[in-house]
Backbone of each chain as ProteinMPNN parsed JSONL, in Angstrom:
{"seq_chain_A": "XXXXXXXXXXXXXXXXXXXXXXXXXXXXXXXXXXXXXXXXXXXXXXXXXXXXXXXXXXXXXXXXXXXXXXXXXXXXXXXXXXXXXXXXXXXXXXXXXXXXXXXXXXXXXXX", "coords_chain_A": {"N_chain_A": [[67.796, -107.94, -72.844], [71.212, -107.217, -74.847], [73.171, -108.087, -73.364], [76.534, -110.194, -73.311], [77.644, -113.378, -71.285], [80.072, -114.556, -69.501], [82.21, -117.232, -68.427], [83.703, -118.974, -66.47], [82.776, -117.138, -63.682], [84.402, -116.089, -62.269], [87.969, -117.099, -61.576], [90.631, -118.969, -60.67], [93.954, -119.592, -61.025], [97.583, -120.901, -60.559], [100.702, -119.338, -60.995], [101.898, -119.873, -64.703], [100.267, -122.019, -65.32], [97.498, -122.231, -67.924], [94.977, -120.291, -68.735], [90.801, -120.178, -69.517], [88.183, -118.642, -70.491], [85.139, -118.081, -70.731], [82.153, -116.954, -72.889], [79.281, -116.315, -74.092], [76.574, -115.121, -76.05], [73.913, -113.671, -77.672], [72.716, -112.103, -79.919], [72.858, -111.908, -83.699], [76.41, -111.174, -85.009], [79.258, -108.918, -85.985], [81.536, -108.299, -85.355], [83.425, -110.114, -82.311], [84.957, -109.063, -79.643], [87.733, -108.936, -76.904], [88.115, -107.893, -74.218], [90.232, -106.322, -71.456], [90.29, -105.733, -67.87], [91.971, -103.852, -65.291], [91.913, -103.817, -61.655], [89.03, -101.258, -61.017], [89.904, -99.242, -63.245], [90.359, -97.952, -66.716], [89.071, -100.067, -69.411], [91.342, -102.106, -71.537], [91.816, -102.663, -75.0], [91.878, -106.186, -76.256], [91.814, -108.276, -78.57], [90.651, -108.833, -81.41], [88.065, -110.524, -83.053], [86.326, -111.422, -85.927], [83.176, -111.909, -87.33], [83.169, -114.215, -89.662], [85.709, -115.719, -88.758], [87.555, -118.247, -87.319], [89.199, -118.551, -85.43], [91.984, -116.929, -83.167], [95.081, -115.615, -82.938], [97.108, -113.986, -80.733], [99.715, -113.079, -79.531], [100.227, -114.421, -76.317], [97.595, -114.833, -76.4], [94.591, -116.665, -77.111], [91.856, -116.887, -79.059], [88.881, -118.05, -79.898], [86.247, -118.543, -81.711], [82.677, -119.372, -82.001], [79.895, -119.294, -84.557], [77.659, -120.607, -84.894], [77.048, -121.768, -81.895], [77.003, -119.607, -80.664], [79.347, -118.631, -79.22], [82.028, -117.839, -77.558], [85.647, -117.9, -76.716], [88.369, -117.529, -74.7], [91.878, -118.053, -74.308], [94.228, -117.703, -72.429], [97.623, -118.08, -72.426], [100.325, -119.728, -70.553], [100.657, -117.907, -68.145], [101.271, -114.733, -65.819], [101.478, -113.793, -62.904], [100.786, -110.686, -63.509], [98.436, -110.469, -65.047], [96.562, -110.516, -63.879], [93.205, -109.566, -63.812], [89.739, -108.255, -64.457], [88.366, -109.721, -67.075], [86.842, -109.237, -70.346], [84.252, -109.837, -72.481], [83.034, -108.705, -75.703], [80.121, -107.649, -78.024], [79.186, -106.468, -81.519], [75.919, -106.762, -81.334], [75.23, -106.971, -84.107], [75.661, -104.778, -85.64], [74.971, -102.581, -84.463], [75.91, -99.483, -83.321], [77.153, -99.639, -81.517], [78.964, -101.023, -78.913], [78.229, -104.178, -76.489], [78.465, -105.315, -73.237], [80.077, -108.269, -71.754], [79.105, -109.97, -68.98], [81.622, -109.962, -67.533], [84.826, -111.656, -66.516], [86.654, -112.795, -63.435], [90.023, -113.093, -63.335], [92.681, -114.516, -61.092], [95.876, -114.695, -60.944], [98.357, -116.893, -59.102], [101.053, -115.937, -57.703]], "CA_chain_A": [[69.401, -107.027, -73.131], [72.007, -107.726, -75.683], [74.917, -107.9, -72.572], [76.937, -111.555, -72.983], [77.478, -113.695, -70.371], [81.058, -115.015, -69.497], [82.259, -118.264, -67.508], [83.346, -118.472, -64.837], [82.623, -115.568, -63.07], [85.723, -115.915, -61.28], [88.886, -118.432, -62.071], [92.097, -118.697, -59.727], [95.431, -120.646, -61.091], [98.982, -120.67, -60.598], [101.446, -118.555, -62.268], [102.639, -120.443, -65.472], [98.905, -122.326, -66.03], [96.898, -121.686, -68.533], [93.291, -119.793, -68.409], [90.527, -120.392, -70.34], [87.123, -117.934, -70.338], [84.101, -118.35, -72.031], [81.792, -116.06, -73.635], [78.35, -116.316, -74.632], [76.295, -114.093, -76.404], [72.465, -113.694, -77.889], [72.572, -112.114, -80.86], [74.024, -112.273, -84.343], [77.706, -109.976, -84.661], [79.709, -108.75, -87.077], [82.635, -108.808, -84.77], [83.326, -110.026, -80.665], [86.514, -108.539, -78.776], [87.594, -109.142, -75.776], [88.62, -106.526, -73.31], [90.863, -106.866, -69.919], [90.059, -104.526, -67.053], [92.294, -104.155, -64.07], [91.021, -103.192, -60.577], [89.043, -100.292, -61.039], [90.608, -98.951, -63.896], [89.758, -98.752, -67.895], [88.985, -100.964, -70.394], [92.152, -102.138, -72.741], [91.202, -103.962, -76.049], [92.832, -107.406, -76.335], [91.841, -108.675, -79.661], [88.876, -108.682, -81.956], [87.423, -111.583, -84.052], [85.462, -111.471, -87.384], [82.41, -113.238, -87.402], [83.823, -115.354, -90.549], [86.536, -115.892, -88.49], [87.075, -119.004, -86.202], [90.079, -118.639, -84.191], [92.819, -115.658, -83.905], [96.028, -115.764, -81.933], [97.842, -112.418, -80.432], [100.741, -113.832, -78.507], [99.592, -115.739, -75.664], [96.271, -115.2, -76.232], [94.55, -117.612, -78.559], [90.497, -116.561, -79.002], [87.644, -119.129, -80.698], [84.555, -118.203, -81.917], [81.859, -120.739, -82.899], [78.798, -118.28, -84.336], [76.262, -121.501, -84.429], [76.87, -121.571, -80.733], [76.959, -118.127, -80.448], [80.048, -118.518, -77.998], [83.862, -117.611, -77.629], [86.809, -118.37, -75.382], [89.426, -117.266, -74.399], [92.786, -118.759, -73.843], [96.039, -117.181, -72.178], [98.792, -118.863, -71.795], [101.51, -119.486, -69.562], [99.553, -116.764, -67.379], [101.579, -114.706, -64.953], [100.84, -112.881, -62.034], [100.354, -109.444, -64.078], [97.718, -111.033, -66.005], [95.497, -110.704, -63.259], [92.636, -108.813, -63.981], [88.965, -109.215, -65.258], [87.95, -109.956, -68.61], [85.418, -109.102, -70.883], [83.914, -109.947, -74.152], [81.989, -107.279, -76.094], [79.647, -107.744, -79.273], [77.928, -106.065, -81.707], [74.898, -106.503, -81.787], [75.313, -106.957, -85.747], [75.574, -103.966, -86.619], [75.041, -101.713, -83.798], [77.539, -98.861, -83.537], [78.348, -99.29, -79.726], [79.562, -102.645, -78.009], [77.51, -104.961, -75.32], [79.902, -106.237, -72.782], [79.204, -109.201, -71.14], [79.44, -109.899, -67.41], [83.492, -110.286, -67.149], [85.351, -113.315, -65.656], [87.644, -112.549, -62.528], [91.296, -113.896, -63.095], [93.748, -113.842, -60.578], [96.794, -115.609, -60.853], [98.786, -116.499, -57.751], [102.766, -116.474, -58.095]], "C_chain_A": [[70.175, -108.39, -73.779], [73.244, -108.671, -75.05], [74.874, -110.205, -72.615], [77.007, -112.225, -71.726], [79.066, -114.297, -70.197], [80.948, -116.21, -68.223], [83.201, -118.857, -67.519], [82.961, -117.339, -64.806], [83.998, -115.393, -62.575], [87.021, -116.957, -61.374], [90.435, -117.818, -60.907], [93.363, -120.204, -59.914], [96.596, -119.789, -60.983], [99.35, -119.685, -61.956], [102.123, -119.581, -63.308], [101.371, -121.329, -66.065], [98.244, -121.459, -66.881], [95.158, -121.732, -67.817], [92.602, -119.653, -69.554], [88.914, -119.591, -69.671], [86.229, -118.317, -71.847], [82.956, -117.172, -72.109], [80.549, -116.306, -74.235], [77.1, -115.153, -74.974], [74.759, -114.761, -77.258], [72.154, -113.426, -79.281], [73.637, -112.238, -82.246], [75.104, -110.822, -84.489], [78.325, -110.175, -86.074], [81.378, -108.996, -86.349], [82.739, -109.021, -83.011], [84.994, -109.694, -81.036], [86.33, -108.63, -77.33], [88.762, -107.685, -75.298], [89.379, -106.964, -71.98], [90.578, -105.333, -69.263], [91.053, -104.616, -65.421], [92.006, -103.082, -63.198], [90.575, -101.435, -61.06], [89.269, -99.081, -62.204], [89.472, -98.841, -65.557], [89.78, -99.382, -68.597], [90.258, -101.089, -71.687], [91.573, -103.346, -73.637], [92.551, -104.973, -75.888], [92.96, -108.069, -77.625], [90.367, -108.89, -80.338], [88.805, -109.633, -83.302], [86.351, -111.282, -84.767], [84.494, -112.236, -87.143], [82.372, -114.631, -88.254], [85.177, -115.664, -90.109], [86.679, -117.358, -87.403], [87.806, -119.532, -84.819], [91.248, -117.316, -84.91], [93.541, -115.995, -82.683], [96.569, -114.195, -81.943], [98.872, -112.722, -79.493], [100.264, -114.741, -77.794], [98.334, -115.908, -75.346], [95.682, -115.951, -77.259], [92.793, -117.315, -78.041], [90.074, -117.354, -80.147], [86.429, -118.414, -80.691], [84.111, -119.225, -82.55], [79.941, -119.772, -83.192], [77.421, -119.302, -84.328], [75.823, -121.552, -82.94], [76.531, -120.489, -80.045], [77.888, -117.959, -78.918], [81.455, -118.401, -78.483], [85.188, -118.206, -76.765], [87.736, -118.188, -75.896], [90.677, -117.375, -73.514], [93.703, -118.152, -73.407], [96.511, -118.246, -71.724], [99.664, -118.762, -71.223], [101.076, -118.405, -69.076], [101.058, -116.251, -66.388], [100.671, -113.773, -64.459], [100.082, -111.368, -62.431], [99.138, -110.038, -64.947], [96.525, -111.157, -65.339], [94.621, -109.566, -63.285], [90.989, -109.406, -64.276], [88.649, -108.992, -66.725], [86.972, -109.487, -69.478], [84.723, -109.607, -72.166], [82.972, -109.041, -74.507], [81.47, -107.613, -77.878], [79.021, -106.517, -79.503], [76.972, -105.631, -81.973], [74.692, -106.847, -83.154], [74.956, -106.113, -86.6], [75.716, -102.45, -86.203], [76.493, -100.878, -83.758], [77.771, -98.693, -81.924], [78.319, -101.066, -79.243], [78.661, -103.077, -76.825], [78.571, -105.727, -74.865], [79.284, -107.207, -71.609], [79.004, -108.774, -69.468], [80.964, -109.853, -66.678], [83.595, -111.59, -66.135], [86.642, -112.565, -64.897], [89.123, -113.245, -62.745], [91.959, -113.69, -62.157], [94.692, -115.476, -60.441], [98.016, -115.435, -60.104], [100.141, -116.568, -58.341], [103.336, -117.575, -57.555]], "O_chain_A": [[70.087, -109.606, -73.614], [73.966, -109.504, -75.599], [74.052, -111.062, -72.292], [76.354, -111.634, -70.866], [79.323, -114.644, -71.35], [80.079, -116.253, -67.352], [83.654, -119.336, -68.558], [82.806, -116.581, -65.764], [84.528, -114.282, -62.607], [86.537, -118.033, -61.025], [90.933, -116.735, -60.599], [93.542, -121.251, -59.292], [96.73, -118.579, -61.171], [98.867, -119.396, -63.051], [103.017, -120.24, -62.777], [101.357, -121.419, -67.292], [98.279, -120.233, -66.776], [94.497, -122.448, -67.066], [93.146, -119.201, -70.561], [88.522, -119.898, -68.545], [86.388, -118.595, -73.036], [82.994, -116.405, -71.147], [80.829, -116.659, -75.381], [76.771, -114.367, -74.085], [74.532, -115.959, -77.428], [71.47, -114.224, -79.921], [74.826, -112.537, -82.142], [74.748, -109.686, -84.177], [78.135, -111.028, -86.941], [82.213, -109.768, -86.819], [82.175, -108.158, -82.339], [85.786, -109.88, -81.959], [85.301, -108.49, -76.669], [89.638, -106.967, -75.781], [89.044, -108.04, -71.484], [90.607, -104.227, -69.804], [90.745, -105.434, -64.554], [91.859, -101.898, -63.501], [91.398, -100.571, -61.362], [88.756, -97.986, -61.971], [88.351, -99.332, -65.689], [90.974, -99.62, -68.781], [90.205, -100.335, -72.659], [91.1, -104.437, -73.32], [93.712, -104.728, -75.563], [94.082, -108.472, -77.934], [89.275, -109.062, -79.797], [89.413, -109.435, -84.353], [85.368, -110.844, -84.171], [84.776, -113.353, -86.709], [81.874, -115.706, -87.922], [85.958, -115.91, -91.029], [85.73, -117.464, -86.625], [87.524, -120.244, -83.855], [91.442, -116.889, -86.048], [93.044, -116.478, -81.665], [96.483, -113.403, -82.882], [98.512, -112.419, -78.355], [99.866, -115.8, -78.278], [97.849, -116.658, -74.499], [96.241, -115.922, -78.355], [92.461, -117.483, -76.868], [90.707, -117.394, -81.202], [85.816, -117.846, -79.787], [84.703, -119.907, -83.386], [79.064, -119.662, -82.335], [76.338, -118.933, -83.874], [74.643, -121.437, -82.607], [75.875, -120.443, -79.004], [77.488, -117.443, -77.875], [81.909, -118.786, -79.561], [85.108, -119.323, -76.254], [88.116, -118.435, -77.04], [90.72, -116.981, -72.349], [94.388, -117.883, -74.393], [96.092, -119.096, -70.939], [100.117, -117.618, -71.174], [101.147, -117.587, -69.993], [101.909, -117.113, -66.169], [99.701, -113.186, -64.938], [99.076, -110.947, -61.859], [99.435, -109.599, -66.058], [95.544, -111.71, -65.837], [95.086, -108.519, -62.835], [90.78, -110.617, -64.344], [88.785, -107.914, -67.303], [85.934, -109.38, -68.825], [85.634, -109.447, -72.979], [82.146, -108.606, -73.705], [82.282, -107.776, -78.788], [78.526, -105.722, -78.704], [76.747, -104.585, -82.582], [73.491, -107.081, -83.289], [74.356, -106.192, -87.672], [76.172, -101.494, -86.831], [77.64, -101.256, -83.998], [78.406, -97.829, -81.319], [77.502, -101.969, -79.424], [78.333, -102.131, -76.109], [79.338, -106.47, -75.478], [78.354, -106.994, -70.831], [78.825, -107.677, -68.938], [81.232, -109.728, -65.484], [82.837, -112.197, -65.379], [87.477, -111.901, -65.51], [89.206, -114.227, -62.006], [92.099, -112.476, -62.01], [94.437, -116.631, -60.098], [98.712, -114.422, -60.16], [100.351, -117.198, -59.377], [104.488, -117.884, -57.857]]}, "seq_chain_B": "XXXXXXXXXXXXXXXXXXXXXXXXXXXXXXXXXXXXXXXXXXXXXXXXXXXXXXXXXXXXXXXXXXXXXXXXXXXXXXXXXXXXXXXXXXXXXXXXXXXXXXXXXXXXXXXXX", "coords_chain_B": {"N_chain_B": [[100.178, -90.585, -78.944], [98.05, -88.675, -77.335], [95.73, -90.153, -74.932], [92.605, -91.316, -73.813], [91.245, -88.958, -72.045], [89.586, -88.712, -68.824], [87.596, -86.227, -66.862], [86.174, -85.367, -64.497], [88.309, -87.618, -62.17], [87.763, -88.866, -59.613], [84.621, -88.21, -57.408], [82.63, -86.793, -55.24], [79.528, -86.495, -54.425], [75.823, -85.408, -53.002], [72.635, -86.5, -52.994], [70.604, -85.769, -55.117], [71.898, -83.942, -56.129], [73.401, -82.746, -58.774], [75.902, -84.381, -61.576], [78.646, -83.111, -63.982], [80.784, -84.729, -66.363], [83.501, -84.99, -67.354], [84.758, -85.992, -70.774], [87.589, -86.177, -72.973], [88.459, -87.522, -76.26], [90.61, -89.133, -78.038], [93.08, -87.646, -80.317], [91.569, -86.846, -83.054], [89.598, -88.998, -83.19], [85.912, -89.688, -83.809], [84.211, -90.3, -82.483], [82.558, -91.118, -79.928], [81.736, -92.816, -77.049], [79.621, -93.602, -73.993], [79.601, -95.481, -70.817], [78.306, -97.104, -68.112], [79.633, -98.242, -65.007], [79.147, -100.986, -62.839], [78.798, -102.905, -59.854], [76.692, -104.666, -59.442], [75.453, -104.277, -61.792], [76.888, -104.493, -63.917], [78.675, -103.637, -67.233], [77.142, -100.868, -68.502], [75.857, -99.728, -71.226], [75.302, -96.029, -72.33], [75.074, -93.983, -73.616], [76.19, -92.889, -77.542], [77.82, -90.78, -79.19], [78.251, -89.333, -82.052], [80.499, -86.911, -84.71], [79.475, -84.993, -83.207], [76.555, -86.06, -82.399], [73.498, -87.298, -81.001], [74.151, -90.794, -81.336], [73.006, -93.124, -80.557], [71.547, -94.551, -78.52], [71.109, -95.991, -74.427], [68.971, -97.789, -72.506], [68.569, -96.136, -70.107], [67.304, -93.531, -67.943], [66.032, -90.212, -68.232], [67.204, -88.334, -67.185], [69.973, -88.684, -67.019], [72.087, -87.256, -69.482], [74.081, -86.36, -72.589], [76.329, -84.269, -74.438], [77.822, -83.398, -76.918], [80.781, -81.829, -78.472], [82.538, -79.277, -81.416], [84.942, -80.468, -81.128], [85.05, -82.971, -81.071], [85.172, -83.479, -78.094], [83.689, -84.708, -75.158], [80.782, -84.459, -72.502], [79.14, -85.859, -70.195], [76.188, -85.709, -68.367], [74.531, -85.505, -64.96], [71.207, -85.303, -63.529], [69.645, -84.751, -60.614], [70.429, -86.545, -58.67], [70.523, -89.885, -57.344], [71.16, -92.479, -54.925], [71.939, -94.816, -56.234], [73.434, -93.937, -58.7], [75.501, -94.067, -57.961], [78.773, -95.095, -59.374], [81.183, -96.185, -61.826], [82.169, -94.443, -64.548], [82.8, -94.328, -67.587], [84.132, -93.386, -69.945], [84.678, -93.312, -74.089], [85.961, -93.647, -77.235], [86.225, -94.034, -80.571], [87.639, -94.383, -84.04], [86.498, -94.854, -86.107], [83.722, -95.654, -87.941], [82.308, -98.01, -87.595], [81.723, -101.026, -86.309], [84.263, -101.376, -84.285], [87.219, -101.001, -82.419], [87.601, -99.817, -79.32], [88.642, -97.442, -77.171], [89.623, -97.147, -73.836], [88.891, -94.304, -71.521], [90.657, -93.753, -67.965], [88.223, -93.433, -66.486], [85.74, -91.883, -64.251], [84.84, -92.048, -61.043], [81.761, -92.242, -59.161], [80.653, -91.054, -56.366], [77.539, -91.213, -54.53], [76.162, -89.578, -51.813]], "CA_chain_B": [[99.08, -90.124, -78.943], [97.185, -89.177, -75.687], [94.861, -91.275, -74.648], [91.283, -91.106, -73.728], [91.125, -88.397, -70.728], [88.342, -88.15, -68.379], [87.937, -85.536, -65.703], [87.015, -85.652, -62.907], [88.574, -89.036, -61.883], [87.026, -89.079, -58.776], [83.745, -87.268, -57.292], [81.433, -87.33, -54.332], [78.129, -85.848, -54.835], [74.873, -85.93, -52.49], [71.523, -87.032, -52.863], [69.638, -84.818, -55.209], [72.578, -82.776, -56.65], [73.629, -83.098, -60.321], [77.466, -83.724, -62.137], [78.982, -83.371, -64.923], [81.804, -85.554, -66.522], [84.108, -84.91, -69.02], [86.407, -86.781, -71.739], [88.71, -85.612, -74.728], [88.934, -88.629, -77.013], [91.749, -89.986, -78.813], [92.606, -87.334, -81.644], [91.252, -87.796, -85.015], [88.322, -89.978, -83.105], [85.081, -88.68, -83.841], [83.138, -91.154, -82.451], [82.637, -90.887, -78.259], [80.667, -93.49, -76.118], [79.339, -93.455, -72.403], [79.207, -96.732, -70.005], [78.398, -96.723, -66.373], [80.137, -100.04, -64.816], [78.763, -100.989, -61.504], [79.044, -104.422, -59.489], [75.394, -105.245, -59.738], [74.817, -104.544, -63.34], [78.083, -104.56, -64.895], [78.876, -102.037, -68.2], [76.249, -100.458, -69.087], [75.904, -98.689, -72.298], [74.794, -95.101, -71.758], [74.819, -93.383, -75.34], [76.848, -92.78, -78.244], [78.009, -89.692, -79.916], [79.546, -88.899, -83.532], [80.489, -85.672, -84.799], [78.215, -83.789, -82.12], [75.075, -86.058, -82.765], [74.125, -88.272, -80.33], [73.851, -92.074, -82.452], [72.605, -94.223, -79.876], [71.012, -94.318, -76.576], [70.804, -97.231, -73.86], [68.198, -97.905, -71.608], [68.43, -94.811, -69.173], [66.403, -92.209, -67.364], [65.922, -89.255, -69.056], [68.359, -87.969, -65.985], [71.103, -88.823, -68.05], [72.151, -86.964, -70.637], [75.101, -85.771, -72.49], [76.455, -84.324, -75.499], [79.538, -83.746, -77.677], [81.38, -80.706, -78.863], [82.943, -79.502, -82.267], [86.529, -80.724, -81.536], [84.74, -84.247, -80.544], [85.403, -83.78, -76.374], [82.045, -84.414, -74.716], [80.207, -84.291, -71.364], [77.618, -86.217, -70.011], [75.11, -84.9, -67.263], [73.365, -86.447, -64.291], [70.49, -84.501, -62.336], [69.036, -85.116, -59.348], [71.526, -88.08, -58.515], [70.322, -91.112, -57.033], [72.12, -93.886, -54.51], [71.814, -96.162, -57.023], [74.032, -93.604, -60.049], [77.293, -94.615, -57.716], [79.375, -95.818, -60.06], [82.52, -95.968, -62.57], [81.494, -94.031, -65.702], [83.714, -95.166, -68.296], [84.088, -92.913, -71.86], [86.031, -94.338, -75.115], [86.307, -93.196, -78.373], [86.814, -94.942, -81.562], [88.158, -93.799, -84.887], [85.908, -95.114, -87.325], [81.802, -95.118, -87.735], [81.796, -99.385, -87.657], [81.773, -101.122, -84.508], [85.57, -101.371, -84.13], [87.827, -101.605, -81.035], [86.931, -98.764, -78.549], [89.511, -96.667, -76.637], [88.651, -96.029, -72.845], [89.687, -93.732, -70.264], [90.442, -94.714, -66.827], [86.795, -93.433, -65.782], [85.552, -90.921, -63.304], [84.477, -92.631, -59.893], [80.918, -90.959, -58.782], [79.98, -91.555, -55.239], [76.327, -90.106, -53.924], [76.022, -90.076, -50.459]], "C_chain_B": [[98.718, -89.839, -77.694], [96.365, -90.127, -75.664], [93.541, -90.749, -74.244], [91.29, -90.186, -72.515], [89.627, -87.899, -70.097], [88.483, -87.307, -66.5], [86.509, -85.562, -64.578], [87.462, -86.986, -62.41], [87.871, -89.543, -60.461], [85.917, -88.026, -58.151], [82.849, -87.231, -56.081], [80.425, -86.244, -53.816], [77.374, -86.234, -53.736], [73.464, -85.877, -53.488], [70.776, -85.488, -54.008], [70.359, -83.493, -56.556], [72.448, -83.116, -58.271], [75.237, -83.019, -60.602], [77.037, -83.709, -63.579], [80.247, -83.959, -65.603], [82.115, -85.198, -67.784], [85.005, -85.713, -69.959], [86.616, -86.062, -73.194], [89.438, -87.156, -75.158], [90.134, -88.277, -77.825], [91.881, -88.469, -80.062], [92.441, -87.766, -82.769], [90.09, -88.89, -84.461], [87.242, -89.352, -82.818], [83.453, -89.163, -83.129], [83.604, -91.544, -80.329], [81.491, -91.626, -77.459], [81.089, -93.739, -74.573], [79.197, -95.131, -71.99], [79.142, -96.603, -68.648], [78.231, -98.123, -66.13], [79.294, -99.843, -63.157], [78.857, -102.545, -61.159], [77.671, -105.473, -59.869], [75.329, -105.999, -61.081], [75.935, -104.415, -64.327], [78.109, -103.235, -65.693], [77.877, -102.145, -68.453], [76.137, -99.47, -70.069], [74.904, -97.199, -72.072], [74.11, -94.071, -73.43], [76.395, -93.325, -76.145], [77.326, -91.17, -78.774], [79.085, -89.04, -81.096], [78.989, -87.925, -83.76], [78.874, -84.778, -84.046], [76.419, -84.313, -82.517], [74.969, -87.228, -82.164], [73.051, -89.542, -81.78], [72.992, -93.058, -81.853], [72.265, -94.03, -78.473], [70.597, -95.984, -75.47], [69.707, -96.794, -73.165], [68.243, -97.126, -69.879], [67.954, -93.868, -69.179], [66.911, -91.266, -67.934], [67.223, -88.336, -68.473], [69.799, -87.849, -66.529], [70.963, -88.265, -69.144], [73.618, -86.689, -70.97], [75.405, -84.711, -74.184], [78.065, -83.91, -76.478], [80.151, -82.153, -78.949], [81.886, -80.732, -80.428], [83.92, -80.373, -82.465], [86.255, -82.181, -80.91], [84.834, -84.323, -78.931], [83.609, -84.011, -76.212], [82.01, -84.842, -73.303], [79.035, -85.012, -71.232], [77.52, -85.602, -68.485], [74.455, -85.74, -66.355], [72.737, -85.524, -63.431], [69.824, -85.538, -61.948], [69.448, -86.532, -59.191], [70.645, -88.929, -57.577], [71.576, -91.8, -55.935], [72.529, -94.152, -55.545], [72.951, -95.357, -58.577], [75.648, -93.576, -59.133], [77.709, -95.524, -58.55], [80.666, -95.278, -61.132], [82.252, -95.41, -64.027], [82.578, -93.936, -66.307], [83.534, -94.075, -69.613], [85.011, -93.457, -72.21], [85.487, -94.193, -75.967], [87.189, -94.232, -79.295], [86.751, -93.994, -82.944], [87.088, -93.717, -85.823], [84.254, -95.092, -87.166], [81.8, -96.798, -87.469], [82.188, -99.543, -86.277], [83.334, -101.805, -83.972], [86.152, -101.172, -82.582], [87.673, -99.696, -80.461], [88.401, -98.851, -77.687], [89.239, -96.02, -75.395], [89.608, -95.742, -72.017], [89.453, -94.394, -69.283], [89.286, -94.303, -66.119], [86.664, -92.402, -64.855], [84.195, -91.962, -62.199], [83.364, -91.827, -59.543], [80.253, -92.165, -57.255], [79.073, -90.409, -55.061], [75.698, -90.5, -52.81], [74.603, -89.543, -50.151]], "O_chain_B": [[99.002, -90.667, -76.829], [96.388, -90.983, -76.549], [93.43, -89.532, -74.392], [91.379, -90.964, -71.566], [88.818, -87.098, -70.564], [89.094, -87.62, -65.478], [86.66, -86.524, -63.825], [86.419, -87.601, -62.189], [87.474, -90.706, -60.392], [86.242, -86.855, -58.347], [82.071, -88.168, -56.258], [80.599, -85.368, -52.969], [77.784, -87.252, -53.178], [73.385, -85.264, -54.552], [70.542, -84.377, -53.532], [69.853, -82.698, -57.348], [71.488, -83.669, -58.808], [75.92, -82.09, -60.17], [76.007, -83.993, -64.19], [81.136, -83.28, -65.09], [81.486, -85.097, -68.837], [86.134, -85.981, -69.547], [85.914, -85.611, -74.099], [90.423, -87.733, -74.699], [90.46, -87.138, -78.16], [90.849, -88.202, -80.678], [92.926, -88.716, -83.384], [89.655, -89.664, -85.314], [87.2, -88.561, -81.875], [82.297, -88.741, -83.171], [84.592, -92.029, -79.776], [80.418, -91.061, -77.252], [82.183, -93.957, -74.052], [78.727, -95.932, -72.798], [79.997, -95.945, -68.057], [77.411, -98.939, -66.55], [78.985, -98.806, -62.57], [78.979, -103.369, -62.065], [77.647, -106.596, -60.371], [75.239, -107.163, -61.471], [75.718, -104.233, -65.525], [77.78, -102.126, -65.271], [77.375, -103.245, -68.686], [76.333, -98.304, -69.726], [73.765, -97.364, -71.637], [73.031, -93.745, -73.925], [77.468, -93.605, -75.61], [76.524, -90.4, -78.244], [80.195, -88.512, -81.036], [77.829, -87.604, -83.502], [77.803, -84.274, -84.382], [75.449, -83.602, -82.781], [75.758, -88.153, -82.36], [72.099, -89.401, -82.548], [72.289, -93.788, -82.553], [72.793, -93.38, -77.571], [69.87, -96.883, -75.891], [69.407, -95.6, -73.137], [67.966, -97.644, -68.797], [67.97, -93.139, -70.172], [68.109, -91.257, -68.218], [68.046, -87.767, -69.19], [70.556, -86.892, -66.37], [70.007, -88.507, -69.881], [74.447, -86.709, -70.06], [74.444, -84.588, -74.944], [79.187, -84.402, -76.362], [79.711, -81.815, -80.048], [81.82, -81.829, -80.983], [84.046, -81.02, -83.504], [87.172, -82.647, -80.234], [84.507, -85.423, -78.485], [82.666, -83.618, -76.898], [82.947, -85.48, -72.822], [78.056, -84.88, -71.967], [78.394, -85.187, -67.723], [73.811, -86.69, -66.801], [73.423, -84.91, -62.614], [69.497, -86.625, -62.423], [68.8, -87.504, -59.579], [69.888, -88.185, -56.952], [72.772, -91.615, -56.163], [73.621, -93.695, -55.882], [73.244, -96.147, -59.474], [76.698, -93.141, -59.607], [77.205, -96.647, -58.597], [81.016, -94.098, -61.176], [82.092, -96.365, -64.786], [83.508, -93.443, -65.669], [82.468, -94.211, -70.215], [85.927, -93.973, -71.569], [84.303, -94.523, -75.889], [88.201, -94.897, -79.074], [85.99, -93.028, -83.008], [86.757, -92.64, -86.319], [83.699, -94.49, -86.247], [80.768, -96.918, -86.808], [82.686, -98.794, -85.436], [83.314, -102.787, -83.231], [85.36, -101.221, -81.641], [87.66, -98.682, -81.158], [89.099, -99.853, -77.529], [88.807, -94.868, -75.333], [90.651, -96.323, -71.719], [88.611, -95.287, -69.183], [89.213, -94.801, -64.995], [87.764, -91.911, -64.601], [83.088, -92.385, -62.532], [83.631, -90.626, -59.519], [79.757, -93.287, -57.152], [79.317, -89.216, -55.236], [74.911, -91.439, -52.692], [74.086, -89.759, -49.055]]}, "name": "protein", "num_of_chains": 2, "seq": "XXXXXXXXXXXXXXXXXXXXXXXXXXXXXXXXXXXXXXXXXXXXXXXXXXXXXXXXXXXXXXXXXXXXXXXXXXXXXXXXXXXXXXXXXXXXXXXXXXXXXXXXXXXXXXXXXXXXXXXXXXXXXXXXXXXXXXXXXXXXXXXXXXXXXXXXXXXXXXXXXXXXXXXXXXXXXXXXXXXXXXXXXXXXXXXXXXXXXXXXXXXXXXXXXXXXXXXXXXXXXXXX"}
């Protein structure tokens, strides 16, 4: 399976704290993406990082990519209750026209 | 611009029946992908259509099929429903041909009794 894995599976933090989620994948990639899903809803794209990039920022989000370790991390700074959701990484398998999603991290931010 | 629209949002079927789900992509998007999401298996890729042609297919039995029309709208069909087909079925569209950002609909929640 080309599916990636997120770690931890679940994370609970206080509002204002930082949240870090990790993703490991198995194949070579052109890019890696992170998505967010509120319970039972569709996924929303957060950020895309290309294989030749090591770090990318978008607002309170910071993504790192280490292709030698086939891993990525998503950092959400100064978390808010509205950040409560599941977060998924997705890879393109090195050129496939579809994305392979990880198992997801369930983040709960306590007000 | 309107987002990806999936219908119906919720439906209940019984074993052995068949179901058709519909997806209208964002205007101008020619790629439509379908995913099945279950608590046990996570997000599983079903198939992807581009310009009315199935370009990729996931590892699902032949009971799962799809098609895309000339206006890029897509349908997926599941025949001879099984209890294990209960899931959230997500459609996503994409503008280009490369593995760029996917825009997801809200999903169709299928319950098989």
